[in-house]
C-alpha positions as CSV (number, residue, x, y, z in Angstrom):
1,M,43.0,-83.6,103.7
2,N,45.7,-81.9,103.8
3,G,48.3,-83.5,101.1
4,I,48.0,-86.6,103.0
5,S,47.0,-89.8,101.2
6,L,46.4,-93.1,102.4
7,V,47.3,-96.2,99.9
8,L,46.5,-99.5,101.1
9,E,47.8,-102.5,98.0
10,P,45.2,-104.5,97.5
11,K,46.1,-107.6,98.5
12,P,45.6,-111.2,96.8
13,I,43.0,-113.0,99.0
14,W,42.7,-117.2,98.9
15,F,38.8,-118.3,98.0
16,G,38.2,-121.7,98.7
17,A,36.4,-123.4,96.0
18,D,33.6,-124.2,98.7
19,D,33.1,-120.9,99.2
20,E,29.6,-120.0,98.0
21,I,31.0,-117.5,95.0
22,F,31.7,-121.3,93.7
23,D,28.8,-122.8,94.4
24,S,27.1,-122.0,91.3
25,T,29.8,-123.4,88.9
26,E,31.3,-127.1,87.7
27,L,32.8,-127.8,91.0
28,A,29.8,-127.9,92.8
29,S,28.9,-130.9,90.7
30,I,31.5,-132.1,89.8
31,F,34.3,-132.5,92.6
32,S,32.8,-134.0,96.2
33,R,32.5,-132.0,99.3
34,K,35.7,-133.7,100.7
35,E,38.1,-132.7,97.3
36,R,35.9,-129.3,96.9
37,A,37.6,-128.4,100.3
38,A,40.8,-128.8,99.1
39,L,40.9,-127.0,96.3
40,R,41.7,-123.2,96.8
41,F,42.3,-119.7,94.3
42,L,44.6,-116.9,95.1
43,L,43.0,-114.8,93.4
44,R,44.4,-111.0,93.2
45,P,41.7,-108.2,93.3
46,A,40.1,-106.9,89.6
47,S,40.4,-102.8,90.3
48,R,38.7,-100.7,87.9
49,R,41.5,-99.1,86.5
50,M,42.5,-103.2,85.7
51,V,39.6,-103.8,83.9
52,Q,39.5,-100.6,81.6
53,E,43.1,-100.8,81.1
54,M,42.7,-104.5,80.1
55,M,39.6,-103.5,77.6
56,I,42.1,-100.6,76.1
57,K,44.3,-103.3,75.4
58,H,42.0,-105.6,74.1
59,T,39.8,-102.7,71.7
60,S,40.3,-102.2,68.5
61,R,38.9,-100.4,65.6
62,Q,36.8,-102.5,62.7
63,R,34.7,-101.9,59.9
64,V,31.7,-103.1,59.9
65,C,28.4,-103.3,58.2
66,R,25.3,-101.8,59.0
67,F,21.6,-101.6,57.3
68,V,20.5,-98.2,58.2
69,D,17.3,-96.9,56.4
70,G,17.7,-100.4,54.5
71,R,21.2,-99.2,52.5
72,K,24.4,-101.1,53.6
73,E,26.6,-98.8,55.2
74,F,30.7,-99.4,56.5
75,I,31.3,-97.5,59.8
76,D,34.5,-97.9,62.2
77,E,33.6,-99.0,65.2
78,D,35.4,-99.9,68.6
79,T,35.4,-104.3,69.7
80,L,36.2,-106.0,72.3
81,D,38.1,-109.1,71.9
82,Q,36.0,-110.7,74.1
83,I,38.1,-114.0,74.3
84,S,41.4,-112.6,74.7
85,F,39.8,-110.0,77.6
86,V,38.7,-113.0,79.4
87,D,41.8,-114.9,78.9
88,D,44.1,-112.2,80.2
89,M,41.9,-110.9,83.2
90,I,42.1,-114.7,84.5
91,D,45.7,-114.9,83.7
92,L,46.2,-111.7,85.9
93,I,43.8,-112.3,88.8
94,V,44.6,-116.2,89.2
95,L,48.2,-116.1,91.1
96,D,47.8,-119.5,92.7
97,W,45.8,-122.5,93.6
98,E,45.9,-125.2,95.9
99,G,44.7,-129.0,95.4
100,L,44.4,-129.2,91.4
101,L,46.0,-132.5,90.4
102,D,46.6,-134.3,87.2
103,E,45.8,-138.3,86.5
104,E,48.7,-139.1,88.2
105,N,47.8,-137.2,91.6
106,R,50.8,-134.4,90.7
107,P,50.1,-130.5,91.4
108,I,48.7,-128.6,88.6
109,P,51.4,-125.9,88.3
110,C,49.3,-122.2,87.9
111,E,50.3,-121.2,84.4
112,R,48.9,-119.3,81.7
113,K,48.2,-122.3,79.8
114,N,46.9,-124.5,82.5
115,K,44.8,-121.3,83.9
116,L,43.1,-121.2,80.2
117,A,42.1,-125.0,80.3
118,L,40.6,-124.7,83.7
119,I,38.2,-122.2,82.8
120,N,37.8,-123.2,79.0
121,A,36.5,-126.8,80.7
122,Y,34.7,-125.1,83.4
123,P,33.4,-121.5,81.7
124,R,31.4,-121.0,85.1
125,L,34.4,-121.1,87.4
126,G,35.8,-118.8,84.5
127,T,32.7,-116.3,85.4
128,A,33.1,-117.0,89.0
129,I,36.7,-116.2,89.3
130,L,36.1,-112.7,87.6
131,D,33.2,-112.2,90.3
132,A,35.6,-113.2,92.9
133,A,38.5,-110.7,92.3
134,G,35.7,-107.7,91.6
135,S,34.2,-108.6,94.9
136,A,37.4,-108.3,96.4
137,A,38.5,-105.5,94.5
138,V,35.3,-103.6,96.5
139,R,36.0,-104.9,99.9
140,H,39.7,-103.3,99.4
141,E,37.8,-99.7,98.2
142,Q,35.7,-100.1,101.3
143,I,38.5,-100.7,103.7
144,K,40.5,-97.9,102.5
145,E,37.9,-95.7,102.8
146,E,36.8,-96.3,106.2
147,S,41.0,-96.1,107.1
148,E,40.9,-92.6,105.3
149,K,38.1,-91.7,107.8
150,N,40.0,-92.5,110.4
151,L,43.3,-90.3,109.6
152,P,43.9,-87.4,111.8
153,G,42.2,-84.5,110.9
154,S,40.0,-85.8,108.8
155,P,36.3,-84.6,109.4
156,S,35.1,-87.9,111.3
157,G,38.1,-89.2,111.8
158,F,40.1,-89.1,115.7
159,T,42.6,-86.2,117.2
160,T,45.3,-87.2,119.5
161,G,46.6,-84.1,121.5
162,S,45.7,-82.6,125.3
163,G,43.1,-80.4,123.8
164,A,44.1,-77.5,125.0
């Protein structure tokens, strides 16, 4: 495309706890509809690159015992520390929230220890957050592709000028 490249920064997206993506989580049964309507999560889109970098960070080479043809063999293999991976992804993805209150009705700060306490208490919520961030990244890529198609001089884009 003649050296022109369009870079759109993925913008964080607010997801409400009453959005469809959270319907399968613990939020659906624990909180009333009114309480759920007050909950919102600001999520960073999770790009493939972000996920790959986090996987590399949490993968280590370990010696494991395997049985091959009835014989015990020790081989080196890459192992992903799934708990640390998910913890770091949640911390990276969840940028802010609204409507989460402690026992004294004070807002709970959106910080790492509280994010991890939340997903440990509500594991399906953690899964929904990761899914929502992935969906947001997919939507961002679709918007980016559409924008690139419409650049002047692109095969399906528009052109300007007198046409002479």
